[in-house]
Backbone bond lengths (Angstrom), bond angles and torsions (degrees), N, CA, C in turn:
res aa  C-N    CA-C-N  psi(-1)  N-CA   C-N-CA  omega(-1)  CA-C   N-CA-C  phi
1 M - - - 1.459 - - 1.473 110.88 -
2 T 1.314 115.58 129.48 1.492 118.77 -178.68 1.554 110.29 -79.58
3 R 1.276 115.07 169.82 1.438 119.88 -179.48 1.498 110.24 -66.30
4 R 1.354 117.22 -37.44 1.446 119.03 -177.75 1.525 111.04 -65.97
5 K 1.334 118.24 -44.66 1.510 120.80 177.95 1.534 108.74 -61.50
6 F 1.312 117.14 -40.73 1.467 119.91 -179.02 1.566 109.73 -60.41
7 F 1.284 118.15 -49.24 1.449 121.39 178.20 1.522 113.06 -60.26
8 I 1.326 115.25 -39.71 1.519 119.54 179.99 1.545 106.09 -63.79
9 K 1.320 119.36 -44.05 1.529 119.62 179.05 1.505 110.88 -67.14
10 V 1.298 119.96 -39.08 1.473 121.47 177.81 1.555 109.68 -63.43
11 V 1.295 118.14 -46.62 1.494 122.44 -178.96 1.557 107.86 -63.99
12 G 1.314 117.28 -40.85 1.485 119.17 179.72 1.515 111.32 -65.98
13 A 1.344 118.73 -42.81 1.430 121.89 177.88 1.560 110.91 -64.42
14 G 1.374 115.97 -42.86 1.448 118.55 178.70 1.500 112.29 -62.19
15 S 1.350 117.39 -41.34 1.488 118.03 -177.85 1.546 108.20 -69.65
16 A 1.329 118.44 -35.41 1.487 119.97 176.47 1.519 112.07 -62.41
17 I 1.342 116.78 -38.75 1.453 121.29 178.34 1.508 110.43 -68.56
18 V 1.372 118.27 -42.57 1.417 119.43 179.92 1.526 110.85 -66.08
19 L 1.322 121.50 -41.00 1.398 125.68 174.82 1.502 112.66 -59.91
20 G 1.333 117.10 -44.38 1.439 122.54 179.06 1.556 113.42 -63.81
21 V 1.296 114.16 -41.59 1.461 120.11 179.46 1.577 111.10 -67.97
22 S 1.334 115.56 -38.20 1.442 117.68 178.79 1.494 112.34 -72.71
23 W 1.376 117.94 -31.28 1.441 122.08 176.44 1.533 110.66 -67.27
24 L 1.378 114.78 -42.35 1.466 119.24 179.88 1.531 110.13 -68.80
25 A 1.325 117.76 -36.39 1.451 118.69 178.52 1.503 109.14 -67.05
26 G 1.252 121.85 -35.25 1.446 122.38 176.71 1.510 111.53 -68.21
27 K 1.315 119.71 -33.21 1.451 122.67 179.31 1.568 111.02 -74.61
28 A 1.359 114.07 -37.33 1.486 118.84 -172.75 1.508 112.56 -89.26
29 S 1.327 116.08 5.16 1.497 116.88 -179.44 1.547 109.78 -67.82
30 P 1.305 115.28 144.25 1.493 116.85 -178.12 1.487 112.56 -66.11
31 R 1.270 115.55 137.62 1.479 121.54 178.94 1.481 111.20 -79.13
32 R 1.369 116.84 156.72 1.453 120.42 178.40 1.538 109.37 -65.98
33 F 1.296 115.76 143.20 1.406 120.73 178.69 1.525 111.71 -85.71
34 V 1.340 116.14 124.91 1.442 119.98 -176.20 1.467 107.00 -114.21
35 R 1.391 118.05 124.73 1.425 121.35 179.77 1.505 109.71 -94.49
36 A 1.320 116.69 133.64 1.485 119.64 -178.55 1.561 106.76 -82.13
37 V 1.315 113.22 143.36 1.467 118.71 177.05 1.529 108.22 -89.90
38 R 1.330 112.61 125.53 1.477 118.14 -179.66 1.556 107.77 -100.18
39 T 1.304 114.61 127.44 1.482 119.09 178.41 1.524 108.24 -93.06
40 N 1.355 115.22 154.14 1.435 118.37 179.43 1.508 114.99 -82.00
41 C 1.268 115.85 -18.66 1.506 120.60 -178.23 1.509 111.20 -122.53
42 Y 1.346 117.96 149.72 1.436 122.39 178.27 1.503 107.46 -81.98
43 P 1.324 120.99 133.84 1.481 121.10 -172.82 1.556 110.77 -86.89
44 G 1.332 118.51 38.95 1.444 118.60 175.77 1.566 108.29 -156.38
45 C 1.295 114.42 -174.01 1.495 117.51 -178.69 1.534 108.10 -97.99
46 L 1.306 115.04 137.95 1.457 120.50 175.91 1.536 108.54 -99.60
47 E 1.332 114.86 136.39 1.449 120.14 178.13 1.581 108.33 -114.67
48 S 1.310 113.81 155.28 1.452 117.64 175.64 1.444 112.26 -73.49
49 L 1.324 118.29 159.75 1.463 123.56 -178.65 1.526 109.89 -71.00
50 R 1.333 113.58 144.81 1.471 120.22 -178.23 1.486 109.48 -106.25
51 E 1.280 116.28 177.79 1.483 123.91 178.00 1.503 106.25 -71.25
52 I 1.322 118.97 126.79 1.475 121.53 -177.53 1.475 114.12 -88.82
53 T 1.360 120.44 -7.62 1.430 120.11 179.13 1.530 113.19 -83.70
54 K 1.311 118.52 -17.31 1.467 124.05 -179.81 1.532 109.43 -87.46
55 M 1.305 115.85 145.30 1.477 119.41 178.81 1.503 109.78 -70.35
56 G 1.295 115.87 138.53 1.419 121.87 -177.14 1.497 111.08 -83.67
57 K 1.357 114.11 179.90 1.477 121.22 -177.85 1.544 112.58 -65.78
58 W 1.296 117.29 -37.66 1.458 123.33 -179.06 1.506 112.85 -100.40
59 G 1.269 118.24 12.32 1.483 120.81 -175.29 1.552 107.01 -76.89
60 G 1.307 113.59 154.79 1.495 119.71 -178.61 1.424 114.04 -92.90
């Protein structure tokens, strides 16, 4: 292997390592923190519990 081919392989490997590290750094960057908004009231109607031994409306 000549010196020129050796340097080409070293530069190619170095650029692959740099690209891989930059790609991993982009993937591992911390995501923005999103806070969930909690409402004080439930947006639906609540029903009381029913008898669980009877078959329900949608039961098979």
